[in-house]
GULO-371264 format. One record per residue: residue number from 1; residue in three letters; x, y, z of N, C-alpha, C in turn. Coordinates in steps of 0.05 Angstrom, whole numbers, always signed. Layout:
(pt NUM; 'ALA'; (X; Y; Z); (X; Y; Z); (X; Y; Z))
...
//
This chain:
(pt 1; 'MET'; (+17; -24; +0); (+0; +0; +0); (+17; +25; +0))
(pt 2; 'LYS'; (+39; +23; +15); (+58; +46; +17); (+70; +52; -10))
(pt 3; 'LYS'; (+77; +31; -25); (+89; +34; -51); (+69; +47; -70))
(pt 4; 'LEU'; (+44; +38; -69); (+23; +49; -86); (+19; +79; -81))
(pt 5; 'SER'; (+20; +86; -56); (+17; +115; -48); (+39; +132; -60))
(pt 6; 'ILE'; (+63; +121; -59); (+86; +136; -70); (+84; +139; -100))
(pt 7; 'VAL'; (+75; +117; -114); (+71; +119; -143); (+50; +139; -150))
(pt 8; 'ALA'; (+28; +139; -135); (+6; +158; -141); (+15; +186; -136))
(pt 9; 'LEU'; (+32; +190; -116); (+42; +217; -110); (+60; +226; -133))
(pt 10; 'LEU'; (+77; +208; -143); (+95; +215; -165); (+79; +222; -191))
(pt 11; 'VAL'; (+59; +206; -197); (+42; +211; -221); (+28; +238; -218))
(pt 12; 'THR'; (+17; +243; -195); (+4; +269; -190); (+24; +292; -194))
(pt 13; 'LEU'; (+48; +288; -184); (+68; +309; -186); (+76; +314; -215))
(pt 14; 'VAL'; (+79; +292; -231); (+86; +295; -259); (+64; +310; -274))
(pt 15; 'PHE'; (+39; +302; -270); (+17; +316; -284); (+14; +345; -276))
(pt 16; 'SER'; (+20; +350; -251); (+19; +377; -241); (+40; +395; -254))
(pt 17; 'LEU'; (+64; +383; -257); (+86; +398; -270); (+80; +403; -299))
(pt 18; 'GLN'; (+68; +383; -313); (+61; +386; -341); (+40; +408; -345))
(pt 19; 'ALA'; (+20; +408; -327); (-1; +428; -328); (+10; +456; -324))
(pt 20; 'GLN'; (+28; +458; -304); (+41; +484; -299); (+57; +493; -322))
(pt 21; 'ASP'; (+72; +474; -335); (+88; +481; -358); (+71; +491; -381))
(pt 22; 'SER'; (+48; +477; -385); (+29; +485; -407); (+18; +512; -402))
(pt 23; 'THR'; (+10; +518; -376); (+0; +544; -369); (+20; +566; -374))
(pt 24; 'ASP'; (+45; +560; -366); (+67; +580; -370); (+71; +586; -399))
(pt 25; 'LYS'; (+69; +565; -416); (+73; +569; -445); (+50; +586; -457))
(pt 26; 'LYS'; (+25; +580; -448); (+3; +596; -457); (+6; +625; -450))
(pt 27; 'ARG'; (+14; +630; -424); (+18; +657; -415); (+40; +671; -431))
(pt 28; 'LEU'; (+62; +656; -436); (+84; +667; -452); (+75; +673; -480))
(pt 29; 'SER'; (+59; +655; -492); (+49; +658; -519); (+32; +683; -521))
(pt 30; 'LYS'; (+14; +688; -501); (-3; +712; -501); (+14; +737; -498))
(pt 31; 'THR'; (+34; +736; -481); (+51; +759; -477); (+67; +765; -502))
(pt 32; 'GLU'; (+77; +744; -515); (+91; +749; -540); (+73; +761; -562))
(pt 33; 'LYS'; (+48; +751; -563); (+30; +762; -583); (+24; +791; -578))
(pt 34; 'LYS'; (+19; +798; -552); (+13; +826; -545); (+37; +844; -551))
(pt 35; 'GLU'; (+61; +833; -546); (+85; +849; -551); (+89; +853; -581))
(pt 36; 'ALA'; (+84; +832; -597); (+87; +834; -626); (+66; +854; -637))
(pt 37; 'LYS'; (+42; +853; -627); (+21; +872; -636); (+29; +900; -629))
(pt 38; 'ARG'; (+39; +904; -604); (+47; +931; -596); (+70; +942; -614))
(pt 39; 'GLN'; (+89; +925; -620); (+111; +933; -637); (+101; +940; -665))
(pt 40; 'HIS'; (+82; +924; -676); (+71; +929; -702); (+57; +956; -703))
(pt 41; 'ILE'; (+41; +962; -682); (+27; +987; -681); (+47; +1010; -679))
(pt 42; 'ASN'; (+67; +1007; -663); (+88; +1028; -661); (+102; +1033; -688))
(pt 43; 'THR'; (+107; +1011; -702); (+120; +1013; -728); (+102; +1028; -748))
(pt 44; 'MET'; (+76; +1022; -748); (+57; +1036; -765); (+55; +1065; -759))
(pt 45; 'ILE'; (+55; +1072; -732); (+54; +1100; -724); (+79; +1115; -733))
(pt 46; 'ARG'; (+102; +1102; -730); (+127; +1114; -738); (+128; +1119; -768))
(pt 47; 'GLN'; (+119; +1098; -783); (+119; +1101; -812); (+100; +1123; -821))
(pt 48; 'ALA'; (+76; +1125; -808); (+57; +1146; -815); (+69; +1173; -810))
(pt 49; 'GLU'; (+84; +1176; -787); (+96; +1202; -781); (+118; +1208; -802))
(pt 50; 'GLU'; (+130; +1188; -813); (+151; +1192; -833); (+139; +1196; -861))
(pt 51; 'GLY'; (+112; +1194; -864); (+100; +1198; -890); (+98; +1173; -906))
(pt 52; 'VAL'; (+99; +1149; -894); (+97; +1124; -909); (+68; +1115; -907))
(pt 53; 'LEU'; (+56; +1107; -930); (+29; +1097; -931); (+29; +1068; -920))
(pt 54; 'VAL'; (+15; +1064; -898); (+13; +1038; -886); (-16; +1033; -879))
(pt 55; 'TYR'; (-27; +1010; -888); (-54; +1003; -883); (-58; +973; -890))
(pt 56; 'SER'; (-81; +962; -883); (-87; +935; -892); (-109; +935; -913))
(pt 57; 'LYS'; (-128; +953; -911); (-150; +955; -930); (-156; +984; -936))
(pt 58; 'GLN'; (-167; +990; -960); (-175; +1017; -966); (-201; +1016; -983))
(pt 59; 'SER'; (-218; +1035; -979); (-242; +1038; -995); (-242; +1066; -1007))
(pt 60; 'ILE'; (-244; +1068; -1034); (-242; +1094; -1048); (-266; +1098; -1066))
(pt 61; 'PHE'; (-277; +1122; -1065); (-297; +1131; -1083); (-285; +1153; -1101))
(pt 62; 'GLY'; (-294; +1154; -1126); (-282; +1174; -1144); (-303; +1185; -1163))
(pt 63; 'LEU'; (-299; +1211; -1170); (-315; +1224; -1190); (-296; +1231; -1213))
(pt 64; 'GLN'; (-303; +1224; -1238); (-284; +1228; -1260); (-297; +1243; -1283))
(pt 65; 'LEU'; (-280; +1260; -1295); (-286; +1273; -1320); (-269; +1260; -1341))
(pt 66; 'ARG'; (-282; +1253; -1364); (-268; +1239; -1386); (-269; +1257; -1411))
(pt 67; 'THR'; (-251; +1251; -1429); (-250; +1267; -1453); (-275; +1263; -1470))
(pt 68; 'ASN'; (-291; +1242; -1465); (-315; +1237; -1479); (-340; +1232; -1461))
(pt 69; 'GLY'; (-338; +1241; -1436); (-361; +1237; -1418); (-353; +1242; -1389))
(pt 70; 'TYR'; (-367; +1227; -1372); (-363; +1231; -1343); (-371; +1205; -1329))
(pt 71; 'GLY'; (-366; +1203; -1303); (-374; +1179; -1288); (-364; +1179; -1260))
(pt 72; 'GLY'; (-367; +1156; -1247); (-358; +1152; -1220); (-349; +1124; -1216))
(pt 73; 'PHE'; (-335; +1118; -1194); (-326; +1091; -1189); (-324; +1085; -1159))
(pt 74; 'TYR'; (-323; +1060; -1152); (-316; +1050; -1125); (-293; +1030; -1128))
(pt 75; 'GLU'; (-274; +1032; -1109); (-251; +1014; -1110); (-246; +1003; -1082))
(pt 76; 'PHE'; (-241; +977; -1080); (-233; +964; -1055); (-205; +953; -1059))
(pt 77; 'GLY'; (-187; +959; -1039); (-160; +950; -1041); (-150; +935; -1017))
(pt 78; 'LYS'; (-133; +915; -1021); (-120; +900; -999); (-90; +901; -1003))
(pt 79; 'MET'; (-76; +913; -984); (-47; +916; -986); (-33; +889; -983))
(pt 80; 'LYS'; (-15; +883; -1003); (-1; +857; -1002); (+28; +861; -992))
(pt 81; 'THR'; (+41; +882; -1001); (+68; +889; -991); (+68; +919; -985))
(pt 82; 'ASN'; (+92; +929; -977); (+94; +957; -970); (+88; +975; -994))
(pt 83; 'ARG'; (+90; +965; -1018); (+86; +981; -1042); (+63; +972; -1060))
(pt 84; 'LYS'; (+54; +947; -1056); (+35; +936; -1075); (+8; +930; -1062))
(pt 85; 'THR'; (-13; +938; -1075); (-41; +934; -1066); (-57; +922; -1088))
(pt 86; 'ASN'; (-72; +900; -1083); (-91; +889; -1102); (-116; +905; -1101))
(pt 87; 'ILE'; (-127; +913; -1123); (-151; +929; -1124); (-173; +916; -1140))
(pt 88; 'TYR'; (-198; +920; -1131); (-222; +911; -1145); (-239; +935; -1150))
(pt 89; 'ARG'; (-247; +940; -1175); (-258; +966; -1182); (-283; +964; -1198))
(pt 90; 'LEU'; (-303; +981; -1192); (-328; +983; -1207); (-332; +1012; -1217))
(pt 91; 'ASP'; (-334; +1015; -1243); (-338; +1042; -1255); (-365; +1043; -1269))
(pt 92; 'ILE'; (-379; +1065; -1266); (-404; +1071; -1281); (-400; +1098; -1295))
(pt 93; 'THR'; (-401; +1097; -1322); (-395; +1121; -1337); (-414; +1124; -1360))
(pt 94; 'GLU'; (-413; +1147; -1373); (-429; +1152; -1398); (-410; +1163; -1419))
(pt 95; 'ILE'; (-412; +1153; -1443); (-397; +1163; -1466); (-415; +1180; -1483))
(pt 96; 'LYS'; (-406; +1204; -1489); (-421; +1222; -1507); (-406; +1225; -1534))
(pt 97; 'HIS'; (-422; +1228; -1555); (-410; +1231; -1582); (-400; +1259; -1585))
(pt 98; 'PRO'; (-376; +1263; -1598); (-365; +1290; -1601); (-383; +1309; -1617))
(pt 99; 'LYS'; (-401; +1299; -1632); (-419; +1316; -1649); (-445; +1323; -1634))
(pt 100; 'GLU'; (-448; +1315; -1610); (-473; +1322; -1595); (-474; +1352; -1590))
(pt 101; 'GLU'; (-497; +1363; -1595); (-501; +1392; -1590); (-530; +1395; -1579))
(pt 102; 'LYS'; (-532; +1406; -1555); (-558; +1409; -1543); (-571; +1434; -1553))
(pt 103; 'LEU'; (-596; +1431; -1563); (-611; +1453; -1575); (-634; +1460; -1556))
(pt 104; 'PRO'; (-643; +1485; -1556); (-665; +1494; -1539); (-692; +1482; -1549))
(pt 105; 'SER'; (-711; +1480; -1530); (-737; +1470; -1537); (-750; +1488; -1558))
(pt 106; 'GLY'; (-766; +1474; -1576); (-780; +1489; -1596); (-807; +1499; -1587))
(pt 107; 'GLY'; (-815; +1492; -1563); (-841; +1501; -1552); (-840; +1530; -1544))
(pt 108; 'ALA'; (-864; +1542; -1541); (-865; +1570; -1534); (-855; +1575; -1506))
(pt 109; 'PHE'; (-864; +1559; -1487); (-856; +1564; -1459); (-845; +1539; -1445))
(pt 110; 'PHE'; (-855; +1516; -1453); (-848; +1491; -1440); (-833; +1473; -1459))
(pt 111; 'GLY'; (-821; +1452; -1447); (-806; +1433; -1464); (-778; +1429; -1455))
(pt 112; 'ASN'; (-766; +1407; -1462); (-739; +1400; -1454); (-720; +1406; -1477))
(pt 113; 'PRO'; (-695; +1415; -1471); (-675; +1417; -1492); (-670; +1389; -1504))
(pt 114; 'TYR'; (-660; +1388; -1528); (-656; +1362; -1541); (-630; +1362; -1558))
(pt 115; 'ILE'; (-621; +1339; -1565); (-597; +1335; -1581); (-606; +1324; -1608))
(pt 116; 'TYR'; (-603; +1340; -1629); (-612; +1332; -1655); (-596; +1309; -1666))
(pt 117; 'GLY'; (-609; +1288; -1675); (-596; +1265; -1687); (-585; +1244; -1668))
(pt 118; 'LYS'; (-589; +1248; -1642); (-580; +1229; -1622); (-599; +1204; -1622))
(pt 119; 'ARG'; (-587; +1181; -1625); (-603; +1156; -1627); (-604; +1142; -1600))
(pt 120; 'ASN'; (-582; +1141; -1586); (-581; +1126; -1561); (-563; +1140; -1540))
(pt 121; 'TYR'; (-570; +1138; -1515); (-551; +1143; -1494); (-533; +1118; -1492))
(pt 122; 'PHE'; (-508; +1122; -1484); (-490; +1099; -1481); (-476; +1099; -1454))
(pt 123; 'TYR'; (-484; +1080; -1436); (-472; +1078; -1410); (-453; +1054; -1409))
(pt 124; 'GLN'; (-433; +1055; -1391); (-415; +1032; -1388); (-413; +1025; -1358))
(pt 125; 'VAL'; (-414; +999; -1353); (-408; +988; -1326); (-384; +970; -1330))
(pt 126; 'THR'; (-362; +977; -1317); (-338; +961; -1319); (-331; +949; -1292))
(pt 127; 'ILE'; (-324; +924; -1291); (-316; +909; -1267); (-288; +898; -1272))
(pt 128; 'GLY'; (-269; +906; -1256); (-241; +897; -1261); (-224; +892; -1237))
(pt 129; 'PHE'; (-202; +879; -1242); (-182; +873; -1221); (-155; +885; -1231))
(pt 130; 'GLY'; (-140; +895; -1211); (-114; +907; -1218); (-97; +911; -1194))
(pt 131; 'GLN'; (-78; +929; -1196); (-59; +935; -1174); (-53; +964; -1173))
(pt 132; 'GLN'; (-46; +972; -1149); (-35; +999; -1143); (-7; +995; -1134))
(pt 133; 'TYR'; (+12; +1008; -1147); (+41; +1005; -1139); (+52; +1032; -1131))
(pt 134; 'ILE'; (+61; +1035; -1107); (+71; +1060; -1097); (+99; +1066; -1109))
(pt 135; 'LEU'; (+101; +1088; -1123); (+126; +1096; -1135); (+143; +1114; -1117))
(pt 136; 'GLY'; (+129; +1130; -1101); (+143; +1148; -1083); (+125; +1154; -1059))
(pt 137; 'GLN'; (+137; +1151; -1035); (+122; +1156; -1010); (+121; +1186; -1005))
(pt 138; 'LYS'; (+105; +1194; -985); (+101; +1223; -980); (+126; +1236; -969))
(pt 139; 'GLY'; (+141; +1222; -953); (+165; +1235; -941); (+158; +1250; -916))
(pt 140; 'ASN'; (+135; +1262; -913); (+125; +1275; -889); (+95; +1278; -892))
(pt 141; 'LYS'; (+82; +1288; -871); (+53; +1289; -871); (+42; +1308; -892))
(pt 142; 'ASN'; (+58; +1328; -900); (+49; +1347; -920); (+58; +1340; -948))
(pt 143; 'GLY'; (+70; +1316; -952); (+79; +1308; -978); (+58; +1296; -995))
(pt 144; 'VAL'; (+66; +1286; -1018); (+47; +1273; -1037); (+58; +1245; -1044))
(pt 145; 'ALA'; (+42; +1225; -1041); (+50; +1198; -1049); (+41; +1193; -1078))
(pt 146; 'ILE'; (+58; +1182; -1094); (+53; +1177; -1122); (+51; +1147; -1127))
(pt 147; 'SER'; (+30; +1138; -1140); (+26; +1110; -1145); (+18; +1106; -1174))
(pt 148; 'ALA'; (+26; +1083; -1185); (+16; +1075; -1211); (-7; +1056; -1207))
(pt 149; 'VAL'; (-29; +1059; -1222); (-52; +1041; -1219); (-58; +1030; -1247))
(pt 150; 'TYR'; (-66; +1004; -1247); (-73; +992; -1272); (-93; +970; -1266))
(pt 151; 'SER'; (-113; +967; -1284); (-134; +947; -1281); (-145; +939; -1308))
(pt 152; 'ALA'; (-159; +916; -1309); (-172; +907; -1333); (-194; +888; -1325))
(pt 153; 'GLY'; (-213; +884; -1344); (-235; +866; -1338); (-258; +868; -1357))
(pt 154; 'LEU'; (-282; +863; -1347); (-306; +862; -1363); (-319; +889; -1366))
(pt 155; 'ALA'; (-328; +895; -1390); (-343; +920; -1395); (-371; +912; -1405))
(pt 156; 'ILE'; (-391; +924; -1393); (-419; +920; -1401); (-430; +946; -1411))
(pt 157; 'GLY'; (-434; +947; -1437); (-446; +971; -1449); (-476; +970; -1448))
(pt 158; 'LEU'; (-489; +993; -1443); (-518; +994; -1441); (-528; +1016; -1460))
(pt 159; 'LEU'; (-544; +1008; -1480); (-555; +1027; -1499); (-584; +1033; -1491))
(pt 160; 'ARG'; (-590; +1059; -1486); (-617; +1067; -1479); (-627; +1085; -1501))
(pt 161; 'PRO'; (-650; +1079; -1513); (-659; +1095; -1535); (-665; +1124; -1527))
(pt 162; 'TYR'; (-659; +1142; -1545); (-664; +1171; -1541); (-691; +1179; -1553))
(pt 163; 'TYR'; (-707; +1193; -1537); (-734; +1201; -1546); (-735; +1232; -1550))
(pt 164; 'VAL'; (-751; +1240; -1570); (-757; +1268; -1574); (-787; +1271; -1576))
(pt 165; 'GLU'; (-796; +1296; -1570); (-824; +1302; -1572); (-828; +1317; -1599))
(pt 166; 'VAL'; (-847; +1308; -1614); (-853; +1320; -1641); (-882; +1327; -1644))
(pt 167; 'ILE'; (-888; +1344; -1663); (-916; +1349; -1671); (-921; +1334; -1697))
(pt 168; 'ASP'; (-938; +1315; -1696); (-945; +1299; -1720); (-961; +1316; -1739))
(pt 169; 'PRO'; (-950; +1322; -1764); (-964; +1339; -1783); (-990; +1327; -1793))
(pt 170; 'ASN'; (-993; +1301; -1791); (-1018; +1288; -1800); (-1041; +1292; -1781))
(pt 171; 'THR'; (-1035; +1293; -1755); (-1056; +1296; -1735); (-1054; +1322; -1719))
(pt 172; 'ASN'; (-1031; +1336; -1723); (-1026; +1361; -1708); (-1026; +1357; -1678))
(pt 173; 'GLU'; (-1019; +1332; -1670); (-1018; +1325; -1641); (-989; +1319; -1633))
(pt 174; 'SER'; (-983; +1323; -1608); (-957; +1318; -1597); (-952; +1288; -1593))
(pt 175; 'ARG'; (-928; +1278; -1601); (-920; +1250; -1596); (-892; +1249; -1586))
(pt 176; 'THR'; (-886; +1229; -1570); (-858; +1224; -1560); (-848; +1199; -1574))
(pt 177; 'ILE'; (-827; +1202; -1590); (-818; +1179; -1606); (-788; +1175; -1603))
(pt 178; 'LYS'; (-779; +1150; -1609); (-751; +1144; -1612); (-746; +1139; -1642))
(pt 179; 'TYR'; (-721; +1135; -1649); (-715; +1131; -1678); (-725; +1104; -1687))
(pt 180; 'SER'; (-738; +1103; -1710); (-746; +1079; -1724); (-749; +1086; -1753))
(pt 181; 'LYS'; (-750; +1065; -1770); (-753; +1070; -1799); (-780; +1084; -1805))
(pt 182; 'GLU'; (-800; +1076; -1789); (-827; +1087; -1794); (-828; +1117; -1787))
(pt 183; 'ASP'; (-814; +1125; -1765); (-815; +1152; -1755); (-789; +1168; -1761))
(pt 184; 'SER'; (-773; +1158; -1780); (-747; +1171; -1785); (-751; +1200; -1795))
(pt 185; 'LEU'; (-771; +1206; -1811); (-775; +1233; -1821); (-783; +1252; -1799))
(pt 186; 'LEU'; (-800; +1242; -1780); (-807; +1259; -1757); (-784; +1263; -1739))
(pt 187; 'PHE'; (-768; +1241; -1734); (-746; +1242; -1715); (-724; +1261; -1724))
(pt 188; 'LEU'; (-720; +1263; -1751); (-699; +1280; -1762); (-710; +1305; -1776))
(pt 189; 'GLY'; (-736; +1310; -1773); (-748; +1332; -1788); (-749; +1358; -1771))
(pt 190; 'ASN'; (-767; +1376; -1780); (-770; +1402; -1767); (-792; +1403; -1748))
(pt 191; 'SER'; (-803; +1380; -1741); (-827; +1379; -1723); (-819; +1375; -1693))
(pt 192; 'ILE'; (-793; +1374; -1687); (-785; +1369; -1660); (-790; +1394; -1642))
(pt 193; 'VAL'; (-802; +1389; -1619); (-808; +1412; -1601); (-792; +1409; -1575))
(pt 194; 'GLY'; (-779; +1386; -1570); (-763; +1383; -1546); (-755; +1354; -1541))
(pt 195; 'GLY'; (-739; +1350; -1520); (-730; +1323; -1513); (-753; +1307; -1500))
(pt 196; 'GLY'; (-750; +1281; -1500); (-771; +1264; -1489); (-771; +1262; -1459))
(pt 197; 'GLY'; (-750; +1272; -1446); (-749; +1271; -1416); (-732; +1249; -1406))
(pt 198; 'PHE'; (-723; +1252; -1380); (-704; +1233; -1368); (-716; +1206; -1363))
(pt 199; 'GLY'; (-742; +1204; -1360); (-754; +1178; -1353); (-759; +1159; -1376))
(pt 200; 'LYS'; (-753; +1167; -1401); (-759; +1150; -1424); (-736; +1131; -1430))
(pt 201; 'GLY'; (-743; +1107; -1438); (-724; +1087; -1449); (-710; +1069; -1430))
(pt 202; 'TRP'; (-715; +1072; -1404); (-700; +1055; -1384); (-707; +1026; -1387))
(pt 203; 'GLY'; (-732; +1020; -1394); (-740; +992; -1396); (-734; +979; -1423))
(pt 204; 'GLU'; (-720; +994; -1440); (-714; +984; -1467); (-684; +982; -1473))
(pt 205; 'MET'; (-668; +982; -1452); (-639; +982; -1455); (-629; +955; -1467))
(pt 206; 'LYS'; (-609; +957; -1484); (-596; +934; -1496); (-568; +932; -1485))
(pt 207; 'ILE'; (-559; +907; -1481); (-533; +901; -1470); (-512; +896; -1492))
(pt 208; 'LYS'; (-489; +908; -1489); (-466; +904; -1507); (-442; +895; -1491))
(pt 209; 'PRO'; (-435; +869; -1492); (-412; +860; -1476); (-386; +868; -1489))
(pt 210; 'GLY'; (-365; +872; -1472); (-339; +879; -1481); (-318; +876; -1460))
(pt 211; 'ALA'; (-295; +889; -1463); (-273; +888; -1444); (-260; +915; -1443))
(pt 212; 'PHE'; (-245; +919; -1421); (-231; +945; -1418); (-204; +941; -1405))
(pt 213; 'ALA'; (-187; +962; -1408); (-161; +964; -1394); (-157; +993; -1387))
(pt 214; 'LYS'; (-144; +997; -1364); (-141; +1024; -1354); (-114; +1027; -1339))
(pt 215; 'THR'; (-101; +1050; -1342); (-76; +1055; -1327); (-74; +1085; -1321))
(pt 216; 'GLY'; (-61; +1091; -1300); (-59; +1119; -1292); (-40; +1124; -1269))
(pt 217; 'LEU'; (-37; +1149; -1261); (-21; +1157; -1238); (-39; +1169; -1217))
(pt 218; 'ARG'; (-34; +1161; -1193); (-50; +1170; -1170); (-33; +1187; -1152))
(pt 219; 'PHE'; (-43; +1211; -1145); (-29; +1230; -1127); (-45; +1233; -1102))
(pt 220; 'ASP'; (-34; +1222; -1080); (-48; +1222; -1054); (-35; +1244; -1036))
(pt 221; 'TYR'; (-50; +1265; -1032); (-40; +1288; -1016); (-53; +1289; -988))
(pt 222; 'GLY'; (-68; +1268; -980); (-81; +1268; -954); (-61; +1270; -932))
(pt 223; 'ARG'; (-68; +1286; -911); (-49; +1290; -889); (-47; +1265; -871))
(pt 224; 'PHE'; (-68; +1250; -868); (-68; +1227; -851); (-73; +1201; -867))
(pt 225; 'ASN'; (-61; +1180; -858); (-63; +1154; -872); (-91; +1143; -872))
(pt 226; 'GLU'; (-107; +1150; -851); (-134; +1138; -849); (-153; +1150; -870))
(pt 227; 'VAL'; (-146; +1172; -882); (-163; +1186; -901); (-150; +1187; -928))
(pt 228; 'VAL'; (-166; +1180; -949); (-156; +1181; -977); (-165; +1208; -989))
(pt 229; 'SER'; (-147; +1224; -998); (-153; +1249; -1013); (-132; +1250; -1035))
(pt 230; 'GLY'; (-142; +1253; -1060); (-123; +1253; -1081); (-135; +1257; -1109))
(pt 231; 'LEU'; (-118; +1256; -1129); (-125; +1258; -1157); (-114; +1234; -1172))
(pt 232; 'GLU'; (-128; +1225; -1192); (-118; +1204; -1210); (-121; +1214; -1239))
(pt 233; 'ILE'; (-99; +1211; -1254); (-99; +1220; -1282); (-90; +1196; -1298))
(pt 234; 'GLY'; (-105; +1190; -1320); (-97; +1166; -1335); (-112; +1164; -1361))
(pt 235; 'VAL'; (-110; +1140; -1373); (-124; +1134; -1399); (-137; +1107; -1396))
(pt 236; 'SER'; (-158; +1103; -1412); (-171; +1077; -1412); (-180; +1070; -1440))
(pt 237; 'VAL'; (-185; +1045; -1445); (-195; +1036; -1472); (-216; +1015; -1467))
(pt 238; 'GLU'; (-238; +1017; -1482); (-260; +997; -1480); (-266; +987; -1508))
(pt 239; 'MET'; (-270; +961; -1510); (-275; +949; -1536); (-300; +931; -1534))
(pt 240; 'TYR'; (-318; +934; -1553); (-343; +919; -1553); (-345; +901; -1577))
(pt 241; 'GLY'; (-362; +881; -1576); (-364; +861; -1597); (-379; +871; -1622))
(pt 242; 'SER'; (-392; +894; -1620); (-407; +904; -1643); (-406; +935; -1642))
(pt 243; 'LYS'; (-415; +948; -1664); (-414; +977; -1665); (-435; +989; -1646))
(pt 244; 'ILE'; (-428; +1012; -1636); (-446; +1026; -1617); (-459; +1050; -1630))
(pt 245; 'PRO'; (-484; +1049; -1637); (-498; +1071; -1650); (-507; +1093; -1630))
(pt 246; 'ILE'; (-492; +1115; -1629); (-500; +1137; -1612); (-513; +1160; -1627))
(pt 247; 'MET'; (-502; +1166; -1650); (-513; +1188; -1666); (-520; +1179; -1695))
(pt 248; 'LEU'; (-540; +1191; -1706); (-548; +1187; -1734); (-533; +1206; -1752))
(pt 249; 'ARG'; (-532; +1200; -1777); (-520; +1217; -1798); (-490; +1223; -1791))
(pt 250; 'GLN'; (-476; +1203; -1779); (-448; +1205; -1775); (-434; +1184; -1792))
(pt 251; 'PRO'; (-409; +1190; -1801); (-395; +1172; -1820); (-393; +1143; -1811))
(pt 252; 'LYS'; (-388; +1139; -1785); (-382; +1111; -1776); (-386; +1108; -1746))
(pt 253; 'ASP'; (-402; +1087; -1739); (-404; +1080; -1711); (-379; +1065; -1702))
(pt 254; 'LYS'; (-372; +1067; -1676); (-347; +1055; -1666); (-353; +1032; -1647))
(pt 255; 'SER'; (-334; +1014; -1645); (-335; +993; -1625); (-312; +996; -1605))
(pt 256; 'LEU'; (-292; +1013; -1612); (-269; +1018; -1595); (-269; +1047; -1585))
(pt 257; 'PHE'; (-267; +1050; -1559); (-267; +1077; -1547); (-242; +1081; -1530))
(pt 258; 'PHE'; (-227; +1102; -1537); (-202; +1108; -1523); (-206; +1136; -1511))
(pt 259; 'GLN'; (-200; +1140; -1485); (-205; +1165; -1473); (-185; +1171; -1450))
(pt 260; 'GLY'; (-180; +1196; -1445); (-165; +1204; -1421); (-185; +1212; -1399))
(pt 261; 'TYR'; (-175; +1212; -1374); (-193; +1219; -1352); (-177; +1232; -1329))
(pt 262; 'ILE'; (-192; +1247; -1312); (-181; +1257; -1287); (-202; +1252; -1266))
(pt 263; 'SER'; (-194; +1241; -1243); (-213; +1234; -1222); (-206; +1247; -1196))
(pt 264; 'LEU'; (-226; +1255; -1181); (-223; +1264; -1154); (-229; +1241; -1135))
(pt 265; 'LEU'; (-210; +1235; -1117); (-212; +1212; -1099); (-218; +1220; -1071))
(pt 266; 'PHE'; (-234; +1204; -1057); (-239; +1207; -1028); (-247; +1180; -1017))
(pt 267; 'GLY'; (-238; +1175; -992); (-244; +1149; -980); (-230; +1146; -954))
(pt 268; 'LYS'; (-226; +1120; -945); (-214; +1115; -919); (-197; +1090; -920))
(pt 269; 'ARG'; (-179; +1088; -901); (-162; +1064; -898); (-163; +1054; -869))
(pt 270; 'LYS'; (-156; +1028; -866); (-153; +1017; -839); (-134; +994; -839))
//
């Protein structure tokens, strides 16, 4: 019995030592993790004070003017290295034909301005993947970080028919029409009194699939890393599988659109 008691005591002692060792390791592991986190935060603060862009994620909204239209976009980015960020971007834009000219309403007091010979509005929704690569850090809080951005992906073109209001000479009544072979003389004649209004044609849109590529330079002049403030200047190209009819009585419809753009950026990082 005495020997069994001694064995039991030794077993209990061994298990107790193992449990204590495991507890000590867990405590040490938690301490090490806290210390690593504290050092990482201090490093990020020091880099921010030195003008280095440091973050894990960023969300950016942008308003852009293009050489052939206008639009806006949303971009989500995840930083992979100190200089490289993977970006996912959604753009919604409108392309206008260079020959578009807005004319005043032909009505006496009421009516919408209209564009003579316009057949369709043309909108684009582009969804792409790309990267942002930092070329130069800010250097200080009042500096400017310069990055190269590039992306490519799917372009979805949306054609919305353009309507005008006319006076039908046969009935002397007002009609709102889009271009068709039957109404071509009215659509392009002298009976137009105004545009058809913003609410026309949304349920008649046609889809034109295509692809796009975009590249530019981004200038981030925000004082704090948590806030995105900047400009982006670049070029983009969109190609569709068929011709895009925007205007009538023009030499040639295009399927390839090349444009320059400038964007105002705002957003946040964390």
